[in-house]
C-alpha positions in Angstrom: 94.3 144.6 74.7 92.1 142.7 72.2 92.1 138.9 72.2 93.0 137.5 68.7 90.3 135.5 67.0 92.2 132.2 67.2 92.5 132.6 71.0 88.7 133.2 71.1 88.0 130.0 69.2 90.3 128.1 71.4 88.5 129.4 74.5 85.1 128.2 73.1 86.5 124.8 72.2 88.1 124.4 75.7 84.7 125.2 77.4 83.0 122.6 75.2 85.6 119.9 76.1 85.4 120.6 79.8 81.6 120.2 79.8 81.6 117.2 77.5 84.0 115.4 79.9 81.4 115.5 82.7 79.2 112.5 83.3 76.0 112.7 81.4 72.5 112.1 82.8 70.4 109.9 80.5 67.0 111.2 81.7 64.6 112.6 79.1 64.4 116.3 79.0 61.6 117.7 81.3 58.3 119.1 80.1 56.6 122.4 81.1 59.6 123.9 82.8 61.3 127.3 82.7 65.0 127.6 82.1 67.9 130.1 82.0 70.7 129.8 79.5 74.1 131.4 79.3 77.1 130.9 77.1 79.4 132.1 74.3 80.2 131.4 70.7 82.4 132.3 67.8 80.8 134.6 65.3 81.9 134.7 61.7 80.6 137.7 59.7 80.2 137.4 56.0 82.1 139.6 53.6 81.0 143.2 54.0 80.9 145.9 51.3 80.3 149.6 52.2 78.6 151.6 49.5 76.7 154.9 49.3 73.3 154.8 51.0 70.8 154.9 48.1 70.9 157.2 45.1 68.1 159.6 45.8 69.2 163.2 45.6 69.6 164.2 49.2 71.5 167.4 48.4 74.6 166.0 50.2 77.7 164.7 48.5 78.2 160.9 48.2 81.4 159.5 49.5 82.0 157.0 46.7 79.9 158.7 44.0 79.3 155.6 41.9 77.9 152.1 42.3 81.3 150.8 41.0 83.3 152.4 43.8 83.1 150.9 47.3 85.0 149.5 50.2 85.2 145.7 50.3 86.3 143.7 53.3 85.6 141.4 56.2 85.0 141.7 60.0 87.3 139.5 62.0 85.9 136.5 63.8 84.8 137.5 67.3 83.3 136.2 70.5 79.6 136.6 71.2 78.1 136.3 74.7 74.5 135.2 75.0 72.0 134.8 77.8 68.3 133.9 77.6 65.1 133.0 79.5 62.9 130.3 78.1 59.9 128.0 78.7 59.1 124.5 77.4 55.4 124.4 76.6 55.3 120.8 75.3 57.9 118.0 74.9 58.6 119.5 71.4 57.9 123.2 71.6 59.7 125.9 73.6 60.4 129.6 73.3 62.9 132.0 74.8 63.9 135.7 75.0 67.6 136.2 74.6 70.2 138.9 74.7 73.5 138.7 72.8 76.6 140.9 72.7 79.7 141.0 70.5 82.2 143.8 71.0 85.3 144.8 69.2 84.7 143.2 65.8 87.6 144.6 63.7 86.9 145.4 60.0 89.6 145.2 57.4 88.9 146.2 53.8 90.1 147.9 50.7 88.6 150.8 48.9 88.8 151.3 45.1 88.8 155.0 44.5 90.1 156.0 41.0 93.8 157.0 40.8 94.4 156.2 44.4 96.4 153.0 43.9 95.6 149.3 44.2 96.0 149.3 48.0 93.6 151.5 49.8 93.4 149.8 53.2 90.4 150.6 55.3 89.5 149.7 58.9 86.7 150.2 61.4 85.4 148.6 64.7 81.9 147.3 65.4 80.0 146.6 68.6 76.6 144.8 68.5 73.9 144.0 71.0 70.9 141.8 70.0 67.5 141.2 71.6 65.6 138.3 70.1 62.4 136.3 70.6 63.0 132.7 69.4 61.0 129.5 69.1 62.4 126.0 68.9 61.2 122.6 67.9 62.9 119.7 69.8 63.0 116.3 68.1 62.9 113.1 70.1 66.3 112.4 71.7 68.5 109.5 70.7 71.0 107.5 72.6 74.8 107.7 71.7 77.5 105.6 73.3 75.5 103.9 76.0 73.9 106.3 78.5 74.4 109.6 76.6 71.3 111.1 75.2 71.4 113.8 72.5 68.3 115.8 71.4 68.5 117.7 68.1 66.4 120.8 67.5 65.6 123.5 64.9 64.8 127.1 65.7 64.1 130.6 64.4 63.7 134.0 65.8 63.4 137.8 65.2 64.2 141.0 67.1 66.5 144.0 67.0 70.3 144.5 66.6 71.7 147.7 68.2 75.1 148.6 66.9 77.9 151.1 67.1 80.4 151.5 64.2 83.5 153.6 65.0 87.0 154.5 63.9 86.4 154.1 60.2 89.6 155.1 58.4 90.7 154.8 54.8 94.4 155.1 53.9 96.2 155.7 50.6 99.8 154.4 50.9 100.5 153.9 47.2 98.6 156.2 44.9 99.0 156.2 41.1 100.9 159.5 41.4 103.1 159.4 44.6 103.9 163.1 44.2 100.4 164.2 43.6 97.4 165.0 45.8 97.9 161.8 47.8 101.6 162.4 48.5 103.0 161.3 51.9 104.2 163.6 54.7 107.8 164.6 55.4 108.2 161.6 57.7 106.3 159.1 55.6 102.9 159.9 57.0 100.2 158.2 54.9 97.3 160.4 53.7 93.9 159.3 55.0 90.2 160.0 55.3 88.2 159.5 58.5 84.5 158.7 58.2 81.8 159.7 60.7 80.8 157.0 63.2 77.5 155.3 62.9 74.9 153.7 65.2 71.3 152.5 65.0 68.8 149.7 65.5 68.0 147.1 62.8 65.3 144.4 62.4 67.1 141.1 62.8 66.2 137.5 62.1 67.9 134.2 62.6 67.7 130.4 62.0 69.5 127.8 64.0 70.1 124.1 64.4 71.7 122.3 67.3 71.8 119.5 69.8 71.2 119.4 73.6 73.3 117.1 75.8 72.3 116.4 79.4 75.1 117.2 81.9 73.2 116.8 85.2 69.5 116.4 86.0 68.8 120.1 85.6 71.8 121.3 83.5 72.1 120.9 79.7 74.8 121.7 77.2 73.4 123.3 74.0 75.7 123.2 70.9 74.4 125.0 67.9 75.0 126.6 64.5 73.2 129.9 63.8 72.8 132.1 60.8 71.8 135.7 61.5 70.7 138.6 59.2 71.1 141.8 61.2 70.0 144.2 58.5 72.3 147.1 57.6 75.0 149.0 59.4 75.8 152.6 58.4 78.1 155.5 58.9 76.1 158.6 59.9 75.6 161.6 57.6 78.2 164.1 58.6 81.7 165.4 58.0 84.6 163.3 56.8 88.0 164.4 57.9 90.6 164.6 55.0 94.3 164.5 56.0 96.7 165.5 53.2 100.2 166.9 52.9 101.8 169.7 50.9 104.7 169.4 48.5 107.2 170.3 51.3 105.8 167.4 53.4 104.0 169.6 55.9 100.5 168.6 56.8 97.7 170.7 55.4 94.9 171.9 57.6 92.3 169.1 57.9 89.5 169.5 55.4 86.0 168.7 56.6 83.4 167.7 54.0 79.8 166.8 54.7 78.8 163.5 53.1 75.8 161.2 53.0 75.6 157.9 54.8 77.4 154.8 53.7 75.9 151.4 54.2 76.7 147.7 54.4 74.8 144.4 55.1 75.6 142.6 58.3 75.2 138.8 58.1 76.9 136.3 60.4 77.4 132.6 61.0 77.9 131.5 64.6 78.9 128.4 66.5 77.5 128.6 70.1 77.9 126.7 73.3 75.5 127.5 76.1 74.5 126.0 79.4 70.8 125.6 80.0 69.7 125.5 83.7 66.2 124.2 84.3 64.2 125.7 87.2 
């Protein structure tokens, strides 16, 4: 059973409140020390539009067939888990290798095929895994409320996003001609089209800004905002499955049609809370 996005955000906020309620250590952050980090965050994907992948003649039919036809929608807010290993080289400079994972990001969109009605709901599910090398510049810390020290920082990184896109379905519940090609089945079944799944690896870059709050002598709470451009996600070249119904309401034999890839940009905003443990 999937956790709704509101519950995911509440979980993130609760973790932050628990840690912030702990007594803070006012010591300056250490120099020349390795560290391990682990935490989670809320990831907010930008609006996502699926279109045909390029217009070069590949000899294979395009799904949409025109730049003006597409599926427009959004991935739901999700939870991202992140772990990293880093090293502080100077009081201001550090670097880390990190791994992040966000599973079960649900896509909800609407296609705009001609004569298929205003409502053409589409859905899919996305899993992502990221491997990044990041560098950070830590500014001098400043004191807040007595003995609490907060250290702001900026960072950037690059790496690879590995993804799986599955269960992409387009439905046609209210076509312009209800008794035509997109008629419903005898029991109200809605005609639909299933797209091939997709997977791949994409170059990824990110920028981030955050603050570090001491919790104990060797433990820090890292709160940050992050913008990530994970390149493109695609459905693979392959057969779409077309489910349609006859005039008597019986289901036709599924029609398989080979189509070219479809593609969309994947860009996200994230709010992260991670623990950093100094060695």
